[in-house]
N, C-alpha and C positions, 0 to 999 in steps of 0.2 A: 637397561639404559636409563640414565638419569637425565631427564629433560632439563632440570635446573642447571646442569653443567654446561648446557649450550648457551651461547651469548644471547643477550636480549635482541629483540627484533632490530634489524638494520635500519639505518636512517634514510635520508632523503633520496640518495641515488637509487637504492633498491626500490623504494616506494614509487619513484618516477618510472622506473623500468617496469614494475608490475602494472602500473596504471596504463602505460603505453601498450603493454601486451593485452590488457583487458580491453582497451579501446579497439585494438585490432580484431580481437575475437568478437566483440560486439558489433563491429562494423561502423562504429561511431566516427572514426576518422573520415571515412568516405562521406558519411552523412553530413558532417560538419563542414567539409570543404566543398560540398556540392553546390548547386545553384541556390542562391539565397531565396528564402521564403518571403514573399512580399508582405509587408505590414501595411494595412490600409492607413494612409495618412501618417505613417510612422517609419520606424527603422526596419531594415531587412532582418530576416530571421537569424542571420549570421552575425548581427551586430552586437549580440549579447545584452541588448536592452529591449524593453517591451515597446509596443506600438501605441498609437493614438486611435481611438475608435469611439463612435457614439452608437449605442444600441437603442433604437427608438421605436416606440409604438406598441411594444408587447405588454403582456401581463407579467409583472415581476413578483416572484415568490421569494420571501426572505425566510429561510429555514430557521434562523435564530429566533425570530419573533412569531413566525407563522403568518405575518402580514402579507396580504395580497394587494398589489397596486396595479390598477388598470391604466392603460395608455401611459406606460412608464418610460423613463429615459435613464440610461446608464452612460455616464461619461468616463472614459478611460484615457488617461494621459500617461505616457511613458510606462505602460503596462500596469498601472495602478488605478483603482477606481477613485475618481475625484468627487463624483456626486452620483446619487441614484435616488429616484423618486418620481412623483407624478409630473407629467409634462406641464410646464408653466411654473413649477417650483424649482426647476433646475436650469442653471445657465449653461447653454451649449456653446462651446468655443467655435469660432469660425474656421472654415477651411479644413475641418476634420471629416474624414470618411464616415458615412452614416450606414449602418446596417439596419435595414428595415425589418422590424419584428412584428409588424401588424398581424393579428390573427394567431400569434404564437405565444407560448409561455417562455419566460426567461428565468433561468435558475443559475446559481453559481456552478462553476465546474465541479464535477464530482471527484471523490477521493476513493481510490482503491487501496485499502489498508493492508492487503496481502496479495502480492503479485510477484511473479518471477520474470523479470525483464533481462534477457540475455543478449538481445540484438537490437540494433537501431530500428529494424522493421517492426519488431514487437512494440517498441516504445511508440512509434508512430501510430500503430494500430490502437494502442490504448488511448492515446489522445483523441483520435478520430471517433472513438466510441464514447467520449465524454469524460474520461479519467484524466483530468488536468493536474492532479497531484496523486502521489502514490507512496506506499512503503514497500520496500522489497522484502520478499520472504527468503532471500539469499540466492546466490548464484554459485556456480562451481569454480569460476576463475576470476572473481571480482568484476565481472562484466557490469554489474549494477552500479559500481562506483564510476565506471566510464559513462554509463547512461546518465547518471546524475550530472556529470560534467557537461555532457551534451546538452542537457536541459538548461543549464546555466548559460551556455554559449548560444544555443539556438532553441529558444523556448517553444517554438511551434512544432519542433520535432520530437519532443519527449515530455512526459509529465515531470513536474518538480518532484524529485525522488529522495526519499529517505532510504539510504543504502544499508544493507546488512552484511555485505561481504560474503564470506564463506560460512557454511553450516558448521556449528559445533556439534559433532555427532561422533559416536564411537568409531565408525569406520569411515575415514575420509575418502577412501577410494582414490580416484584420479586427482582429487583436489589437492593431494600432497604435492602435485606438480605445479600448483598455482603460485607457489612462493618458495624461495630457497629456505626460508625460516620455518616452513612446514615439513620439508622433506625428512628431517630427523625423526618425525613422528611415525614414519612408515615402518620403522624398526621396532616399534612397541608391540609386544606379543599380544597384549589384550586391547590394543587400540587406544583411543583417546578416552581414558577413564580415570587416571590418577589425577589428584589435585594439580600437580605440576603440568600435566599435559593439557588439562582443561584450561588452566590459566594461560598456557602458551598460545592456544588457538585464539582465545579472546584478545590477548595482547597483540598478536600479529594482525588480527582484524583491525584493531583500533589504530595500530601503527600505519596501516594502509589507508586509513580514512573512513572506516565504517562508522555510520551514525548510530546504529543499534546492533545488538547481537541476537542471532537466531540460534536456538537450540531445540532439542526434542526431549520428550519423556517417554514416548511410545514409538513403536514401529509404524510403518506407513500403511495406510488403507489402500493406496493406489497400486500396490504390488501384491499380486495374488499369493506369492510365496511367504509373505510376512503376515504376522498377527498384530493388528492394530492395538490390541489390548495388552500386548506384551510390553513390559516396562524396561527401558534400556538405561535410564539414569535414575539414581536414587535421590531422595530429598537432599542428602548431603552433597552429592555431586552437582545438583541444580543450584544449591546455595553457593557453592564455590564459583560457578559461572556468574551468578548474579552479583556476588561480591566483587569479582574481578572487573565486571562491567561498571558497577557503581563507583569504583575507585576513580574512574574516568568520567563520571557523570552520565553514563549511558544506561539505557533500559534494555530489557531482554524480552523477546517474544518466543513463545514455546509451543511447538507442535505437540498435540496431546489428543488422547481419546478416552482412556479408561478413567473412571472416577478417582481411583487412588492416584493415578498419575497426575490428573488435573489438580487434586488436592495438594500433592507434593510440590507441584510447580507453583501454585498460588502461594502456599505458605513459605516457599523458598524466596518469594519476592519478585516473581516475573511481572513485567508491566502489562502483558496481554497474553491471554490464553487463545491459541489458534485451534480451530476445528472443534475439539472438546465435546464430541457427540454424547458421551455418557457422563458428563459433568452432573453432579448431584446437588441437592439443595444445600447441604452443609458447606460445599465448596462455593456455591453461588452466594451464600450469605457471607462467607469470608471475602469473596471478591467485592461485594458491596461495601464491606467494612474497610477494605484496603484501597478501594477505587481501581481495582484491577479490571482491565477491559476484556471483553469477550468478542473475538473475531471468528464467527462460526464457519465461514466459507461454505455456505449452503450450496452455492453454485457448483463447487467441486464435488460435493457429495452427491448432488443431483446428477452430475455428469457420470458418476460411477454407475448409476442405474441404467445408463444408456450404453454401457460398455458391451463389446462383443464377447468379452471373457465372462463366462458364467459365474465365476467366483466373485469378480468385481461387481457384476450386475446385481447379484443377490446381496452383496454387501451394501451397495448403494440403496437398494430398495428397503433393506432393514434399517439402515442408519438414518435415512432422511427424516422419517416421521419422529424418531427419537430426538434428533437434533432440533427439529422445529419446535418440539415441546420444550426443550432446554432453552431455546431462544425466547420463547414466550415467558417461561418462568423467570429467566434473567431480567427481561423487561419489566415484568410485574414486581420484581424485587428491587428494581432500581440499579441493576448492574449496567454499567455503560457498555453499549454495543457499537461495533464498527463493522462496516461492510468491506468484504474482500473476496475476490473471485478465485484466488489461488491459481490463476492462469499460468501455464508453463508449457514448455516444449513446442513453442511456435504457434499455439492456439491461444488467442487473446479473447476472452469472453467479455461482453459488455458489463460494466459495473451496474448498469441499470437492471440486469438480471438478478443481481444479489438483492437490490432493493425490492424487486418483485417477490422474491422468496421470503424476505423479511416480512413483507405485507401478508404473504400467504401463511406465515407462521402465526399471525394474529396481531401484529403491530398495527396501530392506526397509520394511515398513509403518511401523515406528516412525520411521525416518529420513524417510520421506515426510511423516509428521505433523509432525515437527520443522521442516520447511521452512515450515509455516504457524503455528508456535508459537515455540519457542525460537530457531530460526535466523532467522526474519524479525524477531523482537523485537530480536536483536542488530544487525541491519542498521539498524533504526530508532533504535538507541541506547536501547531500552526493556527491555533484558534483565533489569533489576532490578525491573521492575514488570509486565511483560506476558509471556505465554507459559507460565505455570505457575499453578496454584492452590496457593499457599504463603503463609505469613504475610508480610504487607507488600506482596503483589502486588495488582493490580487485581482487583476483584470481578466479573470477566467470566467467563462459563461458557457451555458448550453442553451440552445433554443429547441423547443419541442412542439410538436403538433398535438395539442390537447392538454387538458387540465390534469396534471400529475396527482393532484389531491383526490380526483375522482377515479383515475386510472394510472397507477404508477408504471404500467408497462410502457408508456410513451417514453420513459427514460432510457429504454433499451436502444432506441434509434433516434438520437438527436439529429435534427435537420441541419443545424449549424453548431460549430464549436469555436470558441474564442479562447486563446491561450495567451495571457499577458498582453492583451490588446491586439493580438495577431489573429486574423481570421484563418482558421486551419482549413 
């Protein structure tokens, strides 16, 4: 079968239909039409705009500069930070709800740079655990695109999301049912491997509104019957995917494990390397040269070690120390790092756990925090709006009990979360 002979991805009607189906699958329709989430001193969560809020009296940490300000005030108007600094140096508007932060540390909302959000419940869980921004690691039926729209409509219900759509992988499985323009690929004997088929999945994703493209170079670590070091796409195939995405100005994130697979992905031009347990020094040096990000998802690998399946448990125990060493080597070489939990399947892990593991890998506390704030924000192209509490940035914040520079584990359990000026 020649994929090139099929028409280009259909236009608006099909896209709207796909998005409506994705919203139904994700449960975002019910979430968006349910009771409004009250915004202190501002608009309701269903209003599509942020709220007005003053966070007062806490110790403010700016990950961008490392500056710590005691007895700080953060003023959020219409979901955006208007001012932040020491009390007395900030003008506080009258009549705005005040969130008392005395005795607590205040940080910008965290960023989970690799998470699979397929339902509205998962999206809410991510926000409540401090992930106010995120990047999808793909979903089976475009649910992440619907979650992204939910976040725009009702910001307190979901992180602002960079959506990846469906996975570019040799075997699409049930995902061929996600879109009428993918169903012809089910007839391909060898799966999605030809240049034409690879371009088709990228083009359909982008036609449906994906912000980034997700692909793989190795098999999965989380399935005992697969070999994570087995390579499924070649350098040439990865380069085809990257080129198709770049023609539309989009980046590619790549699931990887083996050193050769990591090297092929990086030299093919991916924007970020995901997992990458066995990435070697030659590839890390190439990543530094190219500015390629490393999203190690330590949380997911640590989770394997807790599996009841003996194959997965042994895999997790063997991979975690190797991956920690790779993370420290990347940091010392100057490779940009981003925190991601790889949460999926209904279990949403706190992004603070990933920061904890970054710290355990040997990163200084501030640098570990940056992987889930300023560093991850740059990867998502949101470095001017996310990752700091400064004028013009998003009014996203977390309040924690304790000094995160002394003990990053406090980030795992934020006592309050603010999303776009809305107290969650």
